[in-house]
N, C-alpha and C positions, 0 to 999 in steps of 0.2 A: 800322536790323535788328535783329533780335534774335539774340541771341549768349549761349549756357549755358558758363561758367566750371566749372573743376572744382569748385569749390565750391559747384557745383549753383544759383548764383542768377542771375537773368537780368540783363543789362546792355543798356539800350536807346541807341543813338545811331546817326548816321549817319554816313557816312563819303564825302566826295565827291569823292576822287581817283579821275580816269578809269580806268576798265579796275579798278579795284582789289578785289579779292575780300578783304573783311573777316577778320580772324584775331588771334591774340595770338603774341607772340614766347615763348621758352621761359623765361624769367624773369618771363612771366605780364605784362609790359607789354603795352597795347593797342597795336596798329598803327597806328591814327589819331593818337597821341602822336608819332611820329615825323614824320608830315604836319603836324602843327602846329606843330612845330618849322622846318617849311619853308615857303619864300616863292618861289612860280612856280620850283620845285626848286632853290632856295638854300638852305643849311644854316644858320640862322638865326644858333644860337650860336656856329658857327664863323666866321660873318661878322663878329658882333660882336667875335670875339674879334682876328680878324686887323686891324679897324679899332684895336680899343685898342691892341694891341701895335705895330702900324703909327705910329699917332699919338705913341706914346710913344717910338719911336725915333726919327721926325723931331722931337720936341720937342728930345731929346738931342743931337742933330746942331747944330739950328738955333737953340736959346735960350741965352743967357748963363749957362749954368748953373756953378757949383763943382765942383770934380773928385769931390766925394763925391757930390751932386747927382745929377750924370751917370751915376755908377755906379750908384747905386740906380735911376734911371728904365729904364738901359738892361737891367738884371737884370730888373725888374720887365716889360718888353717880351719878354725872353728867355723869362721862366716864362709867361706869358699864352700864346704861340705856341707854346711847346715842352715845358710840363710832362709831356701824355701822350709827347711822343715819350722824355722823359728816362725815363719811368716804363718804357715799352716797352723801352729799353735795357737797363733794370735789370731787369726780368724776365726776357729773354732772356738776359742775364749769367747769371742764375743758373741756367738751363737751360742752359749751356755754347752759346749761340746769338749768337756774338759778330760772325759775320760779315756784318753787314747794314747797311742805311743808318742805321738807327736810330743803333747802335752807335757808327758813325764820326762822324756830327754831334754826338752826344752828348758825345765823347771832344774833338772838336775845339773844342766850344763851351766846354768844362769847360778845356781847354789854353789856350784863349784868353782867359778871366779868370785863369789862372793868370799867363800873361805882363803882364797889364793891359790885353789888346786886348777892352776891354767891347764895344767896336761891332760889331768881328767876330764875337765870340760871339752877339747879338742878332742879327745879320744872317744866320747860319746858320738860326738857327729861322725868323725872318719868310720871308727868301725861300721858304725849303722850303714854307712854309705857302700862299704865294701861286701857285705854282705846282700843288702838289697840291688848293688850290681851286679852281681854274681847271678841272682835269680832273675834279674831283668833278662839278663843275656841268654839263659836258656828259655825264658819264656818267648823273648822275639824269635830264635832259633825254631823253637816249635811250632809259633805262628806263621813263620815264612814256609816252613813245609807244610803245613794244613793248607796256607793258600795255595803253593804249588800243585797239593794233590786233589783240593777241590773246588779251585777257581774262586773263593770266596775271599771278600774283603775282611780281613781278620788281623790285620797290623795296625789297626789305627788307633787302638787305645792304649796308652803308651805308661799307663799307670802299672805299677808292679802289685800283685794282690798278695797283700800279707795279710790275710783274712786271719790266720793262725794267730799272728802278732796282736792285731787290733781284738780279738775277742779275749786275750790273755791279758791286754792292756787294762780291758773295762773293769776287769775283775782287780786286778793288782795295781793300778794308780790309785784309786780311790783308798784301798788299802794301808799302802805306803804313805799317801797324803795325810790321813788320819793319825797313824803310827807316829810320823814328824811330828805334828800338831801335840800328840801326847804325851811325847818325850820333852818337845821343849816345856809345857806346861808342868810336867811332873818334875823335872830337875829345877826348873826355877822357882818350883814352890816348894821344894825340899827344905832350903835352906843351905845346902850342901855348896850350892853351883848360884850363880848369879845369872839374872835372866839371861845376860849376854853370852854364859859359857852355855846354857840350856839352848838357846837358839843355834847356838855355832854347832853344838853338836846333833842336833835334829838337822842342820843343812847337811853336815855331813852325813848325818844317815840317809839323806835322800840322794846325795853324791853315789854313796857305795849301793844303795837300793836300786839305781839305776840299771836295768837288765842288758848292758851292753852285749853281755856274754850269749843271751838270747836275740836281741836283734841282729846278731850277726849270723849265727849259728842255726837259726831256724829257717833264714832265708838260704843259707849254703847246704843246707840238708835238701831243701827242695829243689834248688839250682843241681845237687847231685841226682837224684833221684829223676830229674825232669830228662837231665841230659843222657842219663843209664838207659832211659826208656827210649829215647828216640834213637839211639844206636842199635834196637830193637825192632825199629819201625814202627813204634809206639810213640803219640803226640799228644801230650796233655794241653790244652788250651791255657791253661794257667794252674795257678794251685787250689783254685776251687775245684777242678776237674780231679787232682790228687786227691784232695780233701774228701771228695763224694765218694769216688770208688773203694778208697780205702775203707769207708765205713758203710759199703754198701752190701748187703746181705741177701736181698732177693735179685732173682735173675733180671741183667738190662733186657729190655725190650730189644726186637731186630733193628739192625743197624740199618742206615739209609747208604746205599750204594752210592759212588758217585767217579766217573771217568772223567779225568784231565789230563792233558800232555800225554796221553799215551799211558798213565799208570791209574789204577783202580784204590779209591780210597772207602775205607766203612767207617762213617760217623754216627758214633753213639751221642744221643745227647743225655747230658746227664743234671739232674736238679737235686738240690737238697730239700730238707723242710721247711726252711724260710721262703723256698721259691726261686733262690738265688740257682741260674743255670751256667753251665758251661758245654765243652764239649772234647769226647775222646775221639781221637783217630786213628786207625790203626791201617797197615797196609795188608794185613791177613786178620782175619777172624780168629784163626784158631790161638792168635798171640794175646787174646782176650784174659783169660787166667795169669798168664805173665803179667799184664799189665797191673791187675787188681795185684800180683804179691808184690811188684814194685810200689804202688801206691801205700799199701799197707807197712812196708818198710820203712818206705820214705816218711812216714806219719809218726812211726813208731820211734826213729832217732829223733825227730824232732820234739819229740813228748819226753824222751829220754836227756836230750839237752834241758829241757825246759824244767823239769823236776831236780835232776842233778844242780843245775844253777841255783835254785831255790832252796835246796838244802845247805848248801855251801855258804850262801849269801846271808841265809838267817844266823847261821853258826857263826860265821863272821862278825856281822852287825852286833848279834847281842854283845860279843866280846869289846867292841869297838865303843858301844853307846856305855856300856859299864867300866871302861876305861883299861881294860885287860890287854888289850893290844892297841899299838900306835895305828895312826891312820894310814901310815906307809904302808905298815904290813896288811892292813884290810886290802889298801888299794894292789899291794902285789899279789895278794891271794885272788883276787877278782881277776886279774891279769893272767893267773893260773888256771882259774876256771873258764876263760876265755879260750886259751890256748887248748883245752882238753876237749872241750865242746866242739869246736872247730874239726878239731881232728876226729871227732867222733862223727861229725856230719859227712865227712869223706867216704865214710862206709857205704853211703846212699848210693856211689859211683858203682860199686860193684852187686847192687840188688839185680840187676840185669842178668848176672851170670847163672842165678839160679834157675835152672831149667825144672 
C-alpha cells in the first residue's frame, strides 16, 4: 500500500499483519519495523536478550569459573537482561519517581553486588524478564487477534502493563527502604555491631526483600489467564482489562458489534475508577460470564502469590536480620518461594475449563 510521509515522498511496502492498518509512529519509524521484530507475536530482540542473559547466568552457576570470571559473567547477564530497567530507574529517580518496581529491583541488584551476592543481583533482572516476557507474549497474541477481529490498530503499544506490580511497589518499596534504614541505624547504634556491619545487614535485607518471586509470578499468572481465555474466544486487551473485569460488579453496557474478515466480534469498553480504560473482545456474547470467572481466578492467583511471598519473606527476613539464619539459607528459601508461586501461577491455565 502507498503511504505519504511528512517529507511528502512516497513509500511503497506491504505489511501482512492481520487486521493491521499501516501507519507511522511519532518518531517517524514505520509500524512494520515493529512487526519485523516479531515472530508469531514474540519480541525477537527481547527473546535473544533473555536467552543470552539466562545462558550466561546458567554458565556462571554450572561452569568451574574463577571468582573474577564468574563475577564478570554475572554482571554481563544482569546488564543484558536489565540495562533498560536500570535506565528507567535512573530516569524516574531524576523525576523524583522512586516508588516503583524498577527502582526497587535496581536498588536491590546494586546492593547485592555491593555485598558480593552476584548471583542474586543477576537473578533479580533475569527472573523479572522471564515473567514480563511471558505476559508480553500473551498480550501481543491477544491484541493481534483483536486487530484481526475488529480491524483496529491495537498492536503498537509495546509496553507490558504491570499495573498490579506497579501499585504493589508504590506501597512495598517505601516500606522496605524505611525498614532498611532503620535496621542500619538500630544495629549501628546498638553497640553490638559496627556501623559497617549494620549497613551490611541492611543491604542484605534489601537484597532479600526484593520481590523476585512476585515480579515473575504475577505476570505469569496474567499470562496464563489471558492465554486460557483466548482459547475460549475471549480476548483481553491487556492486564488492565483483566483487573477491571475481575472487580466489576455492575452489568457491563451493551457491546459494540464489529465485523471484520468474515467474523463478528463483540467489543466491551472497560474503565476503572481512575479512568484507565481497556477493552474486552468476545467472539460470542454468551461467553461473558466465563470471561469474568477467568478474570477473577487470574487475579486471585496473583494475589495468592503476593501474600504467600510476603509472609515467607517476612519470616526469613526476621531470622536473617537477627542472625539466626545465614544469608545462603535466606537466598535458598527465596528461590523455593519463587518456584512455588510460579507453579501456582500455572493454575490460571486451567481457568477456562470451568464452565
